[in-house]
N, C-alpha and C positions, 0 to 999 in steps of 0.2 A: 236391249230393247224388248226382247221376247219375255224375259223374266219380269221386267217392269210392267208389261201389259198384263201378265198372268196374275200378278199379285196387286193389281191396282185397287182391289176392294179393301186393302189394308190402309191405303193412304188417308182417307177421311178420319179413321180412328187414330192413326199416329198424329195427325194434325191436331185433333181434339185434345189428346193427352198432353201434347207439347204446350198448347194454349192453357190448359188447366194448371200445369206445373209452373208456368211463368206468370200467370195473371194474378191479380190481387183478388182475394175472396172477401165477402162480407164478414164482419166481426162475428165471432162465435162459430165459424165454419172451418173445418180442417180439410185441406185438400187430400190428405192421406185417408181421412174418413170417407171422403167422397170416392176416392179410388178403390178403397176396400169394399164399399157398397157396390160399386160398379163391377168389380172383378172377383167377388166372392165365389162366383160359380166355378172359377178355375180350380178351387180346392176340391171339387168333385173328382178331379183327376187322381187325387190321392187314394181313391178306391182301388186303383189298378194294383199298386204294390200290396195293399191289404188282401185283395182277391188272390193274387199270385202266391202270397205267403200261405193263406188258408188252403189253397188248392194243393200245393206241394206237400203241406203237412199231412193232409188226409191221404194223399197218394202214398206216403211213406208208412202210414199206419193201417193200411187196408188188410183186414183179416182174410183168411183163406176160405171161410164159409160165407161168402157174400151172396146176396140175392142175384141170381142169374136172370137178366132181362132177355126175354125172347118173345118173338111173334111167329106164327106159322108162315107169315109172308116172307120171313128171312130166308127160308129154305129155297125160295124161288128167285131170290135176288143174287145174281152172280157177282163175283169180285171183278171190278173193272178199273184198272190202274189209271185210265184216262181221267177219271173223276178226282185224281190227286190234284189236278190243276185247279179246279174251282175250290177244292177243299183248302188248299193253301192260300188262295186268293181271299179267303175269309179274313185273314189278318190285315191285309192291305185295305180291304173294303171297309172294315170297322174303323181303322185308323184314319183313312181318308175322309169318311163322313164326319168323324169326330173333330178333326182339325178344321174342316170347312165350317162347321157350325160354330166352333169355338171363336173363330175370327169374324163371323158374319151375322150370327143370330143367337144372342144369349138365351132367350126363352126356349128356342128349339134345342140348343145344346144341353140346357138343364134337363129338359124332358127326355132327351136321348140318353143322358147319363143316368137318370133315375130309372129308366127302363132297364138298363144294364145292371144297375145296383140291385134293384129288387129281384130281377129274374136270376142273376148269377148268385146272389146271396141265398135265395130260396133253394137253388140247386145245391150249393155247398152245404147248407144246413141239412137238406134231405140226405145227401150222401154221407154226412157225418153221422146222422142218426140211423140211417138205413144203408149200410154199405152195399154197393151193387156193382155189377160188372156184366160183361158179355163174353161169350166163348165162340165168336163168329170168325175170328181172324184165320186166314188160311195157314196151315202148318208149313206149306211150301208154296211159293208164288208160282202161278202157272207159266209165267214168262220171266225172262231176265232182261230188263231194259232200264232206262234212266228213271222211269216213273215207278217201277216196282222197287228200285233201290231207294227212291225218295220215300215210299211208303214204309220200307224197312227202317229207315231213319226215324220217321214219325212214330212208328210202333215202339222203337227203343226209347224215345223221349216221352211218349204219352202211353201209359199202361191201358189195359182193357177194362179198367175199373173206373168208378165214379162217372158213369155214363148217362144216368137218368136224373132229370131230363137233360136233353142235349144243349149244352151252352153254345155249341156251334149253330144250332138252329135258332135258339133264342137271340143270339147276337146278330144273326143274319136278318131276322125280322125287326130287331131294334133299329138297325141301319136302314132297312127298306122303308119302314114306317116314317123314319125321320126324313128321308129323302122326299117321300110323297107328301108329307105335311109341311115341308119347307116351300114357301111361295116361289122363291127364286128358282130352286132346282126343279120343282114341279111344273114350272112354266115352260120347260123344254121337253117336248115329247120324247126325243131321243134319250134323254136322261132317264125318264120313267121306264122306257122300253128296256134299256140296258140294265137298269136296276132290277126290274122284274125278272129278266132272264137270269141274271147273276144270282138272285135270291133262289130261284127254282133249282139252278145247278148246284149251288152250295148245299141247299137242303137235301137234295138227292144224293150228293156226294157222300154224305155221312153214312149212308147204308151201302153204297156201292164200293167204298173202300174198307168196309167192314169195321168202321170205328163205332157204329151204333146199330142198334136193332131198329126195325121199323116201328116198334112200340115206342121207343124214344122219340122218333120223328113225329108221329102224329100227336103224342101227348104234349110235346114241346110246341107244336103249331097251335094247339088248343090254348095252352098257357099264354102264348104270344098274343093271341087275339083277346084273351081276357084282360091282359095288361093294356092292350090298345084301347079297350073299352074304358078302362079306368083312367089312363093317362091322357088319352087324346079325345075320345068321344065325350066322356064326362068332364074333361078339361079341368080337373081339380087343381087347386093351388098346391104347388110342391113345397116340401120342407125347405126352409132357409131362402125362399124366393121372395122378392119384394112384393108388397101388396099391389094387387092389380095386374101382376104379370101372369097372363094366361095366353095360351095359344089361340089363334083364330081357328074356330072349328071348320071354317071353310077352307078348302084347298085352293091352290092357285087356279086350278081349272074352274072351280066354282066362281071365284072372284072375277074371272075373265068373261064369264057368260052373262 
């Protein structure tokens, strides 16, 4: 009963697709063509394996004389293993937002995915053309606990290269903007508060676990708001989207006032 209630938002869609597959259509119309038009946005998920392949390829080809990203502020930011928690929550945050939008709002999902595609592709292209990295990781962890061991594992899986701009920060803002621009999610004050706190913690975690320089952080924030202006404020029509599919510029808060 609990699961049935939690996933109740899927019931109308399942019912509609069953009716579409079983009903008779006017002559000249293909139900598969209708389904393709309705679900073409799902193909945007194919960017994920493309992104992962590109990322791991440039990770393997990183030269030793890369551009070292550094800011004077980095010297004043201590390593704090507690930020490993929000740093790891980034993966769940992005997946949760993506799955929710996929099943509830096609237009919002499409805009969310294009934010990721544009920002992540720009980052990968920049890292390919301008190899970069940071030398901020501690040689020895100041403490030995489960969180420092988690960071040691992350360090072994993710090198200190290809850090500018920060995809962790870009992805965080992609998910945050998507939540705040979705009418259903933005209608709940607690969702917006939790999202804002999570956004701040994940963004700060990138510098406190020494995965990124402060320079990565604030440049990524600037890039995120530039993309917000293009994708949300200007509300442009996205590639491969149906005619007339645009997000409402007003947030749920605006619509309720």
